[in-house]
C-alpha positions in Angstrom: 134.7 234.6 62.3 137.4 236.6 64.1 138.6 235.9 67.6 137.1 239.1 68.8 133.7 238.0 67.7 134.1 234.5 69.2 135.2 236.0 72.5 132.3 238.4 72.5 129.8 235.6 71.8 131.4 233.3 74.3 131.0 235.9 77.0 127.2 236.0 76.3 126.8 232.2 76.6 125.6 232.3 80.2 123.1 235.0 79.5 121.9 233.0 76.4 121.6 229.8 78.4 119.6 231.7 81.1 117.2 233.0 78.5 116.7 229.5 77.1 116.1 228.1 80.6 113.8 230.8 81.8 111.9 231.3 78.5 112.0 228.1 76.4 109.1 229.0 74.1 108.8 232.8 74.0 110.7 235.7 75.6 108.8 238.6 77.2 109.5 241.9 75.5 111.0 243.3 78.7 113.4 240.3 79.1 114.6 240.7 75.5 115.1 244.4 76.0 117.1 243.9 79.2 119.3 241.3 77.4 120.0 243.8 74.6 120.5 246.7 77.0 117.7 248.8 75.5 114.4 249.9 77.0 111.2 247.9 76.4 109.7 250.6 74.2 112.6 250.4 71.9 112.3 246.6 71.8 108.6 246.9 70.9 109.6 249.4 68.1 112.0 246.8 66.7 109.2 244.2 66.7 106.7 246.6 65.2 109.2 247.3 62.4 109.2 243.6 61.5 112.8 243.1 62.2 112.1 240.2 64.7 109.1 238.7 66.4 105.5 239.5 65.8 103.3 242.5 66.6 99.6 243.0 65.9 96.7 245.2 66.7 93.1 244.1 66.6 90.5 246.4 65.1 89.2 248.9 67.7 91.9 247.9 70.2 93.9 250.6 71.9 97.0 248.4 72.5 99.1 246.0 70.5 100.2 242.5 71.1 103.8 241.2 70.9 105.2 237.7 70.6 108.9 236.9 70.4 109.7 233.2 69.9 112.9 232.2 71.8 114.4 230.3 68.9 113.9 233.2 66.5 115.4 235.7 68.9 118.5 233.7 69.6 119.1 232.9 65.9 118.7 236.6 65.1 121.1 237.6 67.9 123.7 235.0 67.2 123.9 235.3 63.4 127.0 236.9 61.8 128.2 237.5 58.3 130.9 235.0 57.5 130.4 235.4 53.7 127.4 233.0 53.8 123.9 234.3 53.8 121.9 232.6 56.5 
C-alpha cells in the first residue's frame, strides 16, 4: 500500500469510527450515501446491483427493502488491491 493510500484511509478513521459507533449492526442507506458523498438513490442502485448489501421486493409490493450490514460495508470500503485477492 502506498503512503498516499495510507494517508487517505487514515483521514477517514474518525468517520469510520463514528459509523461503527452510531450503527454497530446495520447502516441506513442514507448514512452510507452521506459517507460516500453520493445521493441515497445512487446508494440504493449500488445495493440493487448486488455490489454490496441486500435489496429485495416482495411480490405485489410497490417498494423495495434494503439492508446494509456495518461489517460488510466497512470491509468493502476499506479493501484495496495489494496483489492479494481478498
